[in-house]
Structure formats: structure tokens, C-alpha cells
C-alpha positions in Angstrom: 77.5 13.3 63.6 77.3 11.1 60.5 78.6 7.6 60.1 79.8 5.6 57.1 77.5 2.7 56.2 77.9 0.0 53.6 74.8 0.4 51.4 73.7 -2.2 49.0 73.7 -0.7 45.5 72.8 -3.8 43.4 72.4 -7.6 43.4 73.2 -10.3 40.8 73.2 -14.1 40.5 74.0 -16.9 38.1 72.9 -20.5 38.0 74.4 -23.2 35.7 72.1 -24.4 32.9 72.1 -28.0 34.0 69.2 -28.8 36.4 69.3 -32.0 38.3 65.9 -33.1 39.8 65.2 -35.4 42.6 63.7 -37.9 40.2 67.0 -38.0 38.2 68.9 -38.5 41.5 66.7 -41.4 42.4 68.1 -43.2 39.3 71.7 -42.6 40.6 71.4 -43.4 44.3 68.9 -45.1 46.6 66.6 -42.2 47.3 63.3 -40.7 46.1 61.7 -37.3 45.6 59.5 -37.8 48.7 62.5 -38.7 50.9 64.5 -35.7 49.8 61.7 -33.2 50.0 60.5 -34.4 53.4 64.0 -34.1 55.0 65.2 -30.9 53.3 62.6 -29.2 51.1 64.9 -29.5 48.1 63.3 -30.4 44.7 66.1 -29.7 42.3 69.6 -28.1 42.1 71.9 -26.7 39.4 75.1 -28.4 38.4 78.1 -26.7 36.7 79.1 -27.9 33.3 82.4 -29.5 32.5 84.9 -26.7 32.2 82.7 -24.3 34.1 84.6 -23.1 37.2 83.7 -21.3 40.4 85.3 -18.2 38.9 83.1 -18.4 35.9 79.9 -18.5 38.0 81.2 -15.7 40.2 82.1 -13.5 37.3 78.6 -13.9 35.8 76.9 -13.0 39.1 79.3 -10.1 39.6 78.6 -8.7 36.2 74.8 -8.9 36.9 75.3 -7.1 40.2 77.4 -4.3 38.7 74.8 -3.8 35.9 72.0 -3.7 38.5 73.9 -1.2 40.6 74.7 1.0 37.6 78.4 0.9 38.6 81.3 0.3 36.3 83.8 -2.5 37.2 86.5 0.2 37.1 85.0 1.8 40.2 85.4 -1.3 42.3 88.3 -1.1 44.7 87.8 -4.4 46.6 86.6 -7.9 45.6 85.7 -10.2 48.5 84.7 -13.7 47.3 83.3 -16.3 49.7 83.9 -19.9 48.5 84.9 -23.4 49.8 85.4 -24.6 46.2 88.1 -22.4 44.7 89.4 -22.8 41.2 92.9 -23.5 42.6 94.6 -24.1 45.9 96.1 -20.7 45.1 95.8 -17.9 44.0 92.5 -16.8 45.4 89.6 -17.2 43.0 88.8 -13.5 43.7 91.8 -12.4 41.7 90.6 -14.4 38.7 87.2 -12.7 39.0 89.0 -9.3 39.4 90.9 -10.0 36.1 87.8 -11.3 34.3 86.0 -8.0 35.1 89.0 -5.9 34.0 89.6 -4.4 37.4 93.2 -3.2 37.6 93.1 -1.4 41.0 92.4 -2.3 44.6 92.6 -5.7 46.2 90.9 -9.1 45.9 90.8 -12.0 48.3 88.8 -15.1 49.2 87.1 -15.9 52.5 86.6 -19.5 53.5 83.9 -20.1 56.1 81.9 -22.6 54.0 78.1 -21.9 54.2 78.7 -18.9 56.5 81.1 -17.4 54.0 78.8 -14.8 52.6 77.9 -13.4 56.0 81.7 -13.4 56.9 82.4 -11.7 53.6 79.8 -9.0 54.1 81.1 -8.3 57.6 84.7 -8.1 56.4 83.8 -5.8 53.5 81.7 -3.6 55.8 84.7 -3.3 58.3 87.0 -2.3 55.5 84.5 0.3 54.2 84.1 1.8 57.6 87.9 1.8 58.1 88.3 3.8 54.9 90.2 1.0 53.2 87.6 0.6 50.4 84.7 2.6 49.1 82.9 0.4 46.5 83.1 -3.3 47.1 82.0 -6.4 45.2 81.0 -9.2 47.6 80.4 -12.6 46.0 79.5 -16.0 47.1 80.2 -18.8 44.6 80.4 -22.5 44.7 80.8 -25.7 42.6 80.0 -28.1 45.4 79.2 -30.8 42.8 83.0 -31.2 42.5 83.4 -32.3 46.1 80.4 -34.6 46.5 80.5 -38.3 46.9 77.8 -39.2 44.4 77.3 -42.6 46.0 76.5 -41.0 49.4 72.7 -40.4 49.4 72.9 -38.5 52.7 74.9 -35.6 51.2 74.8 -35.7 47.4 71.1 -34.9 47.3 71.5 -31.7 49.3 74.0 -29.5 47.4 74.1 -27.6 44.2 76.2 -25.0 42.3 75.6 -21.3 41.8 76.8 -17.8 42.6 75.4 -14.6 43.9 76.8 -11.1 44.4 76.1 -7.7 45.8 77.7 -4.3 45.3 78.1 -2.2 48.4 79.2 1.4 48.7 80.3 3.4 51.6 77.8 6.2 52.1 77.6 8.8 54.9 74.4 8.3 57.0 72.9 10.3 59.9 73.8 7.6 62.4 70.3 6.7 63.6 67.9 3.8 63.4 66.8 4.8 59.8 70.3 4.5 58.4 70.6 2.4 55.2 73.3 -0.2 54.9 74.9 -2.8 57.2 73.8 -1.9 60.7 75.3 -4.8 62.7 76.8 -8.3 62.4 77.9 -11.1 64.7 80.3 -13.9 63.7 81.1 -17.1 65.6 83.0 -20.3 65.2 83.8 -23.4 67.3 86.4 -25.8 65.9 85.5 -28.5 68.4 82.7 -29.4 65.9 85.0 -29.7 62.9 84.2 -33.4 62.3 80.4 -32.7 62.0 80.8 -31.1 58.5 84.1 -31.3 56.6 85.9 -32.5 53.5 88.2 -35.5 53.9 91.0 -34.1 51.8 93.4 -31.2 51.4 96.8 -30.2 50.2 98.5 -30.6 53.6 96.8 -33.8 54.7 96.0 -36.1 51.8 97.2 -34.2 48.7 93.7 -34.7 47.2 90.5 -32.7 47.0 88.5 -35.1 49.0 84.7 -35.4 49.5 82.2 -33.7 51.7 81.3 -35.6 54.9 78.5 -34.6 57.2 76.9 -35.8 60.4 73.5 -34.5 59.4 71.6 -35.1 62.6 74.4 -33.4 64.6 74.4 -30.3 62.3 70.6 -30.1 62.5 70.8 -30.3 66.4 73.1 -27.4 66.7 71.8 -25.2 63.9 68.8 -23.4 65.3 70.4 -22.6 68.7 73.6 -21.3 67.2 72.0 -19.1 64.6 69.5 -17.8 67.1 72.3 -16.6 69.3 73.9 -14.5 66.6 70.6 -13.2 65.4 69.8 -12.0 68.9 73.2 -10.3 69.1 72.8 -8.6 65.8 69.4 -7.3 66.7 70.7 -6.0 70.1 73.7 -4.3 68.5 71.4 -2.4 66.2 68.9 -1.5 68.9 66.2 -3.5 67.0 63.8 -6.3 67.9 62.5 -9.3 65.9 59.2 -7.6 65.1 61.2 -4.8 63.3 62.4 -7.3 60.6 60.8 -7.0 57.2 62.6 -9.9 55.6 64.5 -12.9 56.9 67.0 -14.2 54.3 68.7 -17.3 55.8 71.2 -19.7 54.4 69.3 -22.1 52.2 70.4 -25.5 53.6 67.3 -27.1 54.9 63.7 -26.0 54.9 63.1 -27.5 58.4 65.9 -25.4 59.9 64.7 -22.3 58.2 61.1 -22.9 59.4 62.3 -23.6 63.0 64.4 -20.5 63.2 61.6 -18.3 61.8 59.2 -19.7 64.3 61.5 -19.0 67.1 61.6 -15.3 66.2 57.9 -15.1 65.3 58.5 -14.4 61.6 55.6 -15.6 59.5 56.2 -17.5 56.3 55.5 -14.4 54.2 58.5 -12.7 55.7 61.0 -15.5 54.9 62.8 -15.8 51.5 63.1 -19.4 50.5 64.9 -20.7 47.5 66.3 -24.0 48.8 63.6 -25.9 46.9 65.0 -24.7 43.5 68.7 -24.3 44.3 69.5 -26.8 46.9 72.3 -25.9 49.3 74.7 -23.7 47.4 76.8 -23.0 50.5 78.3 -19.4 50.4 76.2 -18.6 47.3 72.9 -19.3 48.9 72.2 -16.0 50.6 73.2 -13.7 47.7 71.2 -15.9 45.3 68.1 -15.5 47.6 68.7 -11.8 48.0 68.9 -11.3 44.2 65.7 -13.3 43.7 63.8 -11.3 46.3 65.2 -7.9 45.3 64.4 -8.4 41.6 60.9 -9.7 42.1 60.1 -6.6 44.2 59.7 -8.2 47.6 62.7 -6.5 49.2 62.3 -2.7 48.9 64.5 0.2 49.9 64.2 1.1 53.5 63.3 -2.4 54.7 65.2 -4.3 57.4 66.7 -7.5 56.3 68.3 -10.2 58.5 70.8 -12.6 57.0 72.1 -15.7 58.9 74.0 -18.8 58.1 75.8 -21.8 59.7 78.5 -23.9 58.0 81.4 -26.2 58.4 83.9 -25.3 61.1 81.5 -25.0 62.7 81.0 -21.3 61.7 77.9 -19.2 62.0 76.9 -15.6 61.8 74.2 -13.0 61.2 74.1 -9.5 59.6 71.4 -6.9 59.8 71.0 -4.4 57.1 68.6 -1.8 55.9 68.0 -2.1 52.1 
């Protein structure tokens, strides 16, 4: 008996031209390259230009993914865009991307799970593919976090950057065994009791302003490894896999220390971990697809390999997805 799987057909990404280094930041706030690298592993990040919106970044990444997949935009019947920094309160930024790409059919919507957004988006797209609601889906993570940073708060402004990444997935009949390609399992979690650990202090219903990002860094770090380990274990179990089966670990790129600690917990050596946080900073929902695109295009991730995705973000939200490339 065959099953319908969401197979990755292509990847794409886009980073704004402007690069902001740690040394430049040290002239803006009381910080240093050593301080930032020691605590996060970040050396630089990209910043969107004036007039360059989340939809612009998302559209560029989406076009690159479609080209890589060899699929025309007219074949896409669903656009799922993960972002915490939309162009407008409404409509969804996904519909702007849909229009930019000339897609005139299907549906488009945003998912808001902050740094976990891409895992949430992949899981949602996969569910819709398996339900028969969509066949070819564009899944995008895009952020302009520079617009919600307090550039006088050295504990947060040094961590985040702007960017976008995308994948194209297609529903493909598979044999229904351990060698199937596509999304094999996923686990999503949230716990609103931790909302005040990572949030933005504004919004249409509360202050009528955009607000700035606020974070209790030590608290987020304290919860991170345990939370993501739980969903990784669940995703492995659901797919009948074990940690040693994993070829590539592609985590949310927030903090090198969190990435290293999680990899150690599962026994994944450094050469199995895709790390881009040093060059991109934390791009929230864009970080995983950006890292996927880098590793797929440089030849590290190959067809048939098992890839584990995981992330944790504001909410708190967290999740993991296991797929065979």
C-alpha cells in the first residue's frame, strides 16, 4: 500500500546586501566581537535595506527555490509563509508573495510561530498535501527582525538578522516504508506560560504600535535543549528511527552553544551539523531554510539522506521534523 509523502523538490534563499559585523555593532552599543562570539557564535548578520520588505526577501527566496526545483510558479497551489515580521498587520504576507510570483490559483497564508515558524509551516504543508488539499507547495520562512529590534539593547540587537529561505515540496506516492523520501514525521509543541521569556512589547490590540523584541536570554537558554530534545525524540520514534540514523542535523540557528549542546545529547558529531549562525545571525523563521539551501547547494545534503530539523521560539513554541531528502 502506497502513501503520499511531501518530497522536497528544491531550495532557495536570499540575504540582503547589507552586512553588519560585530565590530560595527561595537561602535553602536557597548559590546565587542569577542563578547558576541563567545555567547552566541555570531560574527555578522544581514540587514534589509530601506524599502526592502519581508515580502521582497520571501519572493527572492521563493523564485530561487522554484528555479532549483524546475517547477513553474503556475504549478504551485499553496503558499505557506512563516514570519513574525509581516509587511502589514493584514493581509498575510504570503498573498503578496503569491501575487509577486504571478500565482493566480490555490491559497496562501502566514504562520506565526516565531523561530519555530518554518517547522510549523512544513508540518502544516505536509498535512495539507497528505489530505489531498494541495499537491505542490511553496514553504517560505522570511524575516526582517531588524525592524523590531531595540538597537540600544545589546543583549538582543546583536543576535538577530534578516533573510529568507524557501523549499518547494510536492506530494509523491511512496512505498510506505523506511526508505520513503519526504517528510516522515513531525512533532509540534507550545507552552504559553513562558510567553514573557521572549516576546515583542507591542501589537495592534495592546499598544497600537509595533514594539520591540524583549528576551530573557538565560531563561530561554535554560529551556532550549530540553524542549527541543523532547520533540526530536518524538519525531524519531514516530518514524521508527534512532539518532544514529540521522545524516544531517539542521537546527534553528539561534545560538551556537544551544546547537552544540543538542548535537552532543544525540551523539551527532560536528561534521553532521549544519551551522550558519556565524554568518547569518538568528533569522528566526528563515534560519532553517537558509541553512538547508546552503547545505543542499554545496552538496552536503544528498538525495536519500535523513535530515532532522528542529527549532524553538517565542510562545514558547518548539518543534521537530524528520525528512528523507
